[in-house]
Structures are given as C-alpha cells and as structure tokens.
N, C-alpha and C positions, 0 to 999 in steps of 0.2 A: 310801619303800622300794622302790617297783616301779620308778621311774627309776634307781634305783643299780643294781636286777638287769638293766636292760635295758641301761645302758650295759657292765656286766660281760658279759652275753651277746655284746654287739656286740664287745667285745676276745676273746671265746673265739673266737668265729666268724670273726674276720680272722687269728687265730693270734697275737695279742699278749698271751695270758693269763700265760704265765711271763714276760715281760718286764715287765708290770704288775704281777705281784706283787713281783717281786725291786724294784723301783723303792720301793712301798710299805714294804717290809721294810729297806731301808735308810733311807727316810725316818724310820720308826719307829726303828730304831737309833740315828741322828743325834738323834731327840728325846729317846731316853730316856737317851742320853749327856750331853746337855745339862742334862737334869734331874739327873742324877745328879753330874753338875760343879758345878750350883749348890748342891745339897743339902751336898757334901764340901767345896765351896772358898770358898763364899760366907760373909759374916758377918752375917747377917740373919736376923731371926725369924719371916719370911713362909716357912713350911715346907709350905703347902698348894701353893704354886707349882712346887716342885721333884717333889713328889708326884704332881701334877696331871700333869706334863710326863713323867715317867715311866709314869702309866698311858696317858696319849695314845699314847706310843711305842710300849707293850706291844699295846695295841690295831691300833695301823697295822701293826705285825708279824704280827698273827695275823689278821684281819677280813677281809684280801682274799682269803687260801686258802680260808677258810670261806664267802666270797659265791660263788667260783670252783666250789667242791665242790657248793653249793645249786642253781646254775645247771645243772650237770651233772646232778644227780641230777632235778631240775623238767623239764628240756627233754631 
C-alpha cells in the first residue's frame, strides 16, 4: 500500500493527478461495460465473471480519486 501511495504522490507532484484519475475512470468504465455486456448478452451460467468485472470497474472508477485525496490529506 505504501508503494501505491508513493506512486500517487509522485504523480501529484508532477501535476499528472488529473490525467491519472481520468485514465483509471475510463478504464473502469470500459471494464464495467464489458461486465454488463457479458451479463446481458452472453448465454452462459457463469454469473460471477460479469459481477466481478462490474465490481472491478466500479473500484477502478472510485479508488484513484480516493487515493489522491488521502495523499493530499497525509502530506
């Protein structure tokens, strides 16, 4: 966890925090849409895979912003 915070702090110091957050938000949106597409359009019984993709997509959309807020509060 410390390494992730150091990377985020480095990105914040370099001025790339906004771009980094938006890249992860877009990646999270793509992963969540892939999970939603698998759930709605695929004909198979593995429902845990689309559910996992939806959860990972939502986490990718939310966590980077929270990490940057945590780094700003800590430092």
